[in-house]
VOMI-781376 format. One line per field, with one value per residue: residue number from 0; x, y, z of N, C-alpha, C in turn. Coordinates in pm, 1 decimal, always signed. Layout:
BEGIN
i = c(NUM,...)
n_X = c(X,...)
n_Y = c(Y,...)
n_Z = c(Z,...)
ca_X = c(X,...)
ca_Y = c(Y,...)
ca_Z = c(Z,...)
c_X = c(X,...)
c_Y = c(Y,...)
c_Z = c(Z,...)
This chain:
BEGIN
i = c(0,1,2,3,4,5,6,7,8,9,10,11,12,13,14,15,16,17,18,19,20,21,22,23,24,25,26,27,28,29,30,31,32,33,34,35,36,37,38,39,40,41,42,43,44,45,46,47,48,49,50,51,52,53,54,55,56,57,58,59,60,61,62,63,64,65,66,67,68,69,70,71,72,73,74,75,76,77,78,79,80,81,82,83,84,85,86,87,88,89,90,91,92,93,94,95,96,97,98,99,100,101,102,103,104,105,106,107,108,109,110,111,112,113,114,115,116,117,118,119)
n_X = c(+1298.3,+1122.8,+1205.8,+1268.2,+1128.1,+1161.8,+945.9,+959.9,+782.8,+607.2,+349.7,+48.0,-124.2,+51.9,+224.3,+36.1,-46.1,+201.0,+262.4,+55.7,+115.0,+380.4,+354.6,+186.6,+372.4,+516.3,+682.3,+792.2,+670.5,+757.6,+651.9,+721.0,+667.0,+824.4,+1155.0,+1281.2,+1131.0,+1200.7,+1478.3,+1465.9,+1317.1,+1497.4,+1702.8,+1561.5,+1409.8,+1576.2,+1579.4,+1599.7,+1613.9,+1558.7,+1309.9,+1295.4,+1154.2,+1220.5,+1132.3,+1011.0,+834.7,+1007.0,+1284.9,+1441.1,+1453.6,+1713.9,+1879.5,+1824.4,+1924.1,+2196.3,+2256.3,+2206.9,+2416.9,+2637.2,+2619.3,+2686.2,+2513.2,+2448.4,+2275.0,+2069.2,+1948.3,+1673.5,+1588.2,+1276.2,+1092.9,+880.2,+1010.4,+1226.2,+1478.6,+1721.7,+1754.6,+1925.7,+2176.4,+2191.2,+2380.9,+2528.5,+2397.6,+2435.7,+2261.8,+2151.2,+1984.0,+1739.5,+1409.3,+1136.8,+857.0,+531.7,+187.8,+202.8,+373.9,+553.8,+819.8,+960.5,+908.0,+1031.4,+1299.2,+1347.1,+1311.4,+1522.3,+1746.6,+1730.8,+1753.2,+2016.1,+2145.2,+2111.0)
n_Y = c(-243.2,-251.4,-454.6,-342.4,-400.7,-389.9,-436.0,-514.2,-518.8,-544.9,-635.0,-561.4,-716.2,-904.7,-741.0,-645.9,-887.1,-980.3,-765.3,-789.1,-1047.7,-1014.3,-796.9,-910.2,-1081.1,-911.2,-721.9,-404.7,-278.2,-167.2,-57.4,-91.7,-32.2,-35.6,-34.6,+217.4,+336.5,+163.5,+211.2,+475.1,+441.5,+290.1,+473.9,+668.9,+536.1,+344.8,+44.2,-279.7,-508.7,-633.4,-753.1,-863.0,-853.0,-997.4,-969.2,-685.7,-404.7,-145.2,-60.3,-354.1,-609.3,-716.1,-514.3,-322.3,-458.0,-467.1,-192.3,-152.8,-300.9,-167.7,+80.1,+9.7,-51.2,-186.0,-434.9,-723.9,-896.6,-1054.0,-1235.0,-1266.0,-1434.0,-1544.1,-1671.9,-1930.5,-1946.7,-1840.4,-1962.2,-2179.9,-2067.5,-1819.5,-1649.6,-1565.1,-1349.1,-1169.0,-1174.6,-1235.9,-1439.1,-1659.5,-1706.4,-1888.2,-1734.9,-1777.7,-1856.1,-1923.6,-1802.2,-1907.4,-2008.9,-1775.7,-1619.7,-1780.8,-1763.6,-1487.9,-1464.0,-1628.8,-1481.8,-1248.1,-1362.3,-1444.5,-1205.2,-1117.0)
n_Z = c(-3148.2,-3450.6,-3731.0,-4060.5,-4372.5,-4719.2,-4980.9,-5312.1,-5593.4,-5897.0,-5912.2,-5779.7,-5614.3,-5505.3,-5357.4,-5171.6,-5040.8,-4935.4,-4770.1,-4579.0,-4471.2,-4368.7,-4197.9,-4010.6,-3902.2,-3751.7,-3864.5,-3997.2,-4287.2,-4610.7,-4927.0,-5275.0,-5616.5,-5838.5,-5990.6,-5971.6,-5766.6,-5563.8,-5522.1,-5437.7,-5202.8,-5052.0,-5008.1,-4861.3,-4655.0,-4536.6,-4518.5,-4350.3,-4492.3,-4823.4,-5042.6,-5368.5,-5683.8,-6006.1,-6278.8,-6391.9,-6526.4,-6707.5,-6524.0,-6443.2,-6181.4,-6159.0,-6249.4,-6056.1,-5833.3,-5900.5,-5879.5,-5608.0,-5498.6,-5615.1,-5491.1,-5245.3,-5031.7,-4720.0,-4688.2,-4674.1,-4963.0,-5097.6,-5370.8,-5503.2,-5700.5,-5969.4,-6163.7,-6189.4,-6291.8,-6195.4,-5954.4,-5906.3,-5894.3,-5730.0,-5627.0,-5839.6,-5937.7,-5742.6,-5530.0,-5194.6,-5118.9,-5269.7,-5349.7,-5482.8,-5606.0,-5483.2,-5401.2,-5143.9,-4882.6,-4705.4,-4733.5,-4793.8,-4561.6,-4370.1,-4454.7,-4418.7,-4139.2,-4060.0,-4153.7,-3994.7,-3742.3,-3737.1,-3721.0,-3466.5)
ca_X = c(+1263.0,+1082.0,+1286.6,+1200.4,+1144.6,+1113.7,+892.4,+962.3,+712.2,+515.2,+214.5,-17.4,-176.3,+165.5,+263.4,-67.8,-38.9,+325.6,+246.2,-27.3,+189.0,+497.5,+305.3,+140.7,+492.5,+574.3,+776.7,+749.9,+680.4,+757.5,+617.8,+764.7,+613.3,+918.8,+1295.6,+1309.8,+1069.2,+1278.9,+1602.6,+1426.5,+1277.5,+1618.5,+1768.2,+1478.0,+1358.1,+1684.1,+1527.3,+1694.3,+1613.5,+1479.4,+1268.1,+1301.4,+1108.9,+1312.5,+1063.5,+927.0,+847.9,+1108.0,+1408.3,+1412.7,+1511.4,+1858.6,+1940.3,+1811.9,+2018.6,+2330.2,+2270.7,+2216.8,+2553.4,+2731.0,+2609.7,+2737.8,+2417.8,+2474.6,+2149.1,+2043.8,+1848.2,+1615.3,+1514.4,+1149.1,+1044.2,+812.4,+1104.8,+1325.0,+1600.3,+1841.0,+1753.9,+2040.2,+2297.2,+2149.9,+2498.5,+2577.6,+2332.4,+2469.5,+2155.9,+2187.0,+1896.3,+1644.9,+1292.6,+1042.1,+731.5,+410.6,+82.3,+241.4,+493.8,+624.3,+964.3,+1011.7,+904.2,+1135.0,+1429.3,+1357.0,+1333.3,+1658.8,+1840.6,+1728.0,+1799.3,+2163.1,+2194.7,+2096.5)
ca_Y = c(-172.6,-342.4,-462.0,-280.4,-478.4,-328.5,-530.3,-454.2,-606.0,-467.9,-689.3,-500.9,-818.7,-964.2,-642.1,-646.0,-1011.5,-981.4,-665.0,-851.2,-1158.6,-968.7,-713.2,-1006.6,-1138.2,-808.8,-637.2,-278.1,-306.7,-57.6,-114.1,-21.0,-99.6,-26.8,-23.1,+355.2,+355.5,+84.1,+282.0,+592.5,+394.0,+248.9,+597.4,+742.0,+455.6,+263.1,-85.9,-380.0,-619.7,-607.9,-862.8,-799.5,-928.0,-979.7,-920.8,-568.1,-311.8,-41.8,-114.5,-484.1,-635.2,-739.6,-381.5,-262.6,-529.3,-417.6,-58.0,-168.9,-346.7,-60.9,+186.2,-51.4,-59.9,-305.9,-497.0,-847.5,-891.4,-1182.3,-1235.2,-1336.5,-1428.3,-1661.7,-1733.1,-2003.9,-1961.1,-1804.7,-2028.0,-2269.3,-1990.6,-1682.1,-1567.4,-1509.4,-1219.6,-1090.9,-1179.9,-1315.7,-1556.5,-1664.9,-1791.1,-1886.9,-1671.8,-1859.3,-1801.3,-1959.1,-1723.7,-1968.7,-2015.4,-1639.3,-1580.5,-1858.7,-1706.6,-1357.7,-1489.1,-1682.4,-1370.8,-1160.8,-1434.2,-1446.9,-1071.4,-1091.7)
ca_Z = c(-3269.7,-3557.6,-3852.5,-4173.5,-4495.3,-4842.4,-5078.8,-5445.7,-5687.3,-5980.2,-5897.3,-5663.9,-5523.1,-5434.1,-5255.4,-5068.6,-4963.2,-4858.0,-4665.2,-4474.8,-4409.0,-4293.5,-4088.4,-3909.6,-3839.4,-3665.4,-3936.7,-4056.1,-4430.0,-4707.1,-5057.0,-5395.7,-5734.6,-5950.9,-5954.1,-5929.8,-5634.7,-5468.3,-5489.6,-5359.6,-5069.5,-4980.5,-4963.1,-4766.0,-4543.4,-4478.6,-4474.4,-4301.1,-4586.7,-4943.6,-5129.8,-5500.0,-5800.7,-6118.2,-6399.3,-6370.7,-6638.8,-6683.6,-6466.5,-6382.7,-6050.4,-6165.0,-6259.8,-5922.0,-5746.9,-5935.4,-5822.3,-5462.2,-5469.9,-5652.7,-5390.8,-5122.5,-4921.6,-4641.4,-4652.8,-4747.5,-5068.8,-5135.8,-5496.3,-5486.4,-5837.9,-6024.1,-6256.8,-6110.3,-6371.5,-6118.5,-5824.1,-5889.5,-5863.5,-5699.6,-5597.6,-5966.1,-5957.3,-5622.6,-5428.8,-5077.9,-5119.4,-5380.1,-5327.1,-5592.9,-5564.4,-5492.0,-5315.3,-5007.7,-4853.8,-4592.5,-4760.0,-4781.2,-4420.1,-4302.0,-4491.4,-4352.4,-3996.3,-4050.0,-4172.1,-3878.1,-3622.9,-3742.1,-3688.2,-3321.7)
c_X = c(+1232.8,+1180.8,+1202.3,+1232.8,+1084.3,+1071.9,+889.3,+900.4,+614.4,+370.8,+153.1,-65.6,-64.7,+212.8,+164.2,-55.8,+87.5,+320.9,+166.8,+51.4,+301.6,+460.4,+256.3,+257.5,+564.2,+675.1,+710.9,+774.4,+669.6,+732.6,+670.4,+719.8,+708.8,+1061.8,+1331.3,+1253.3,+1146.8,+1404.7,+1574.2,+1390.4,+1398.6,+1690.0,+1691.5,+1446.9,+1463.0,+1632.2,+1639.3,+1709.6,+1525.7,+1438.7,+1243.4,+1255.3,+1208.4,+1243.6,+967.5,+940.6,+947.2,+1235.5,+1378.9,+1489.0,+1661.6,+1934.7,+1936.7,+1912.3,+2161.8,+2355.1,+2281.7,+2359.5,+2656.9,+2733.9,+2651.4,+2643.2,+2444.2,+2341.8,+2128.9,+1932.8,+1804.6,+1544.3,+1391.0,+1078.4,+974.6,+904.2,+1216.7,+1459.0,+1727.2,+1853.6,+1877.5,+2168.2,+2263.3,+2268.9,+2555.6,+2514.3,+2348.6,+2356.2,+2204.5,+2108.0,+1801.3,+1530.3,+1200.2,+908.9,+615.7,+304.9,+109.7,+374.9,+577.5,+775.3,+1027.3,+1015.2,+1011.0,+1272.6,+1450.2,+1385.7,+1473.4,+1762.3,+1846.1,+1773.4,+1951.6,+2223.8,+2194.0,+2217.6)
c_Y = c(-273.2,-338.4,-412.2,-358.6,-402.5,-438.8,-459.1,-553.5,-521.7,-517.0,-641.0,-606.2,-887.3,-869.1,-642.8,-769.7,-1018.1,-880.2,-723.5,-957.4,-1108.1,-873.7,-802.5,-1071.4,-1036.5,-717.2,-507.1,-292.4,-178.7,-121.5,-26.7,-101.7,-99.0,-18.0,+115.2,+382.4,+279.5,+158.1,+407.1,+552.1,+350.6,+371.5,+664.2,+662.4,+371.0,+127.4,-178.3,-495.6,-580.1,-740.9,-799.8,-894.7,-903.0,-912.9,-808.7,-479.1,-201.0,-106.9,-246.6,-503.1,-656.6,-608.5,-310.5,-326.7,-483.2,-280.5,-62.8,-207.0,-239.2,+50.5,+137.7,-38.6,-191.3,-365.9,-622.7,-827.9,-1033.8,-1162.3,-1321.8,-1328.9,-1557.1,-1736.9,-1799.6,-2017.8,-1932.0,-1881.7,-2114.6,-2194.2,-1844.1,-1592.5,-1504.9,-1374.3,-1130.8,-1082.0,-1264.0,-1446.1,-1546.5,-1755.1,-1777.6,-1836.7,-1769.8,-1794.5,-1832.9,-1890.9,-1782.6,-1971.8,-1877.4,-1595.6,-1653.9,-1799.2,-1571.7,-1376.0,-1542.7,-1569.9,-1285.0,-1232.2,-1443.0,-1312.4,-1045.2,-1133.3)
c_Z = c(-3380.6,-3673.6,-3969.2,-4300.9,-4612.6,-4938.8,-5213.4,-5543.7,-5767.2,-5968.8,-5766.2,-5564.3,-5444.6,-5324.6,-5140.0,-4979.2,-4877.5,-4744.6,-4548.6,-4397.6,-4318.5,-4180.3,-3974.8,-3835.9,-3750.4,-3732.2,-3981.6,-4206.3,-4512.5,-4843.3,-5170.0,-5516.6,-5853.8,-5898.7,-5903.2,-5791.0,-5527.5,-5425.5,-5406.6,-5216.3,-4987.4,-4925.5,-4849.2,-4638.9,-4472.0,-4427.7,-4426.2,-4398.9,-4704.8,-5005.3,-5265.8,-5608.7,-5913.9,-6236.3,-6363.6,-6493.0,-6605.6,-6634.7,-6396.0,-6251.8,-6051.7,-6175.4,-6124.4,-5826.9,-5773.2,-5872.2,-5670.2,-5425.2,-5504.2,-5548.5,-5252.1,-5003.5,-4849.5,-4596.4,-4735.7,-4850.2,-5100.7,-5269.0,-5472.9,-5621.0,-5878.4,-6120.0,-6177.9,-6181.7,-6291.8,-5987.5,-5802.2,-5855.9,-5839.3,-5670.1,-5724.6,-5995.3,-5834.4,-5521.0,-5311.9,-5073.8,-5236.9,-5339.1,-5447.6,-5539.3,-5583.5,-5404.2,-5168.3,-4978.2,-4739.9,-4613.3,-4742.6,-4635.1,-4340.0,-4329.0,-4423.1,-4204.2,-3970.5,-4056.4,-4046.7,-3751.0,-3619.7,-3706.1,-3538.6,-3243.3)
C-alpha cells in the first residue's frame, strides 16, 4: 500500500512541483493550500506524513502544527519552509524534521524516505 503524504503550502507552484516529485517517488499525495484545509485533510485522508509550510495567510503552519500535536495525531511532520529561522531547533516547534524549501527537493525526499524506511 502506498504511503500517503499531505503537502501543506499556500504557494500553488510549490504544491504542484512537490506533487510531481513525490508521485514520481511512488507516494500518494494530498494537497492543502491552508491550515484549515490541512486539518480537514488529516481528519479525512489519514496521511502517513505531513510537510508543512510555516508562513501562510490565515492560520500559519506553527498554529497548524500545535493543533496536530494537541489532537495527538500520530504522524511525522516535516516543516518545509523558506525561512530557516527554526532550522537550528525544529524540536522547539514540535516538528519532527525541518528542511529549508528550495527548488531542489532532494533533501526533503531523502528525509521522507528515511522516515518511512525506519517504520518498516
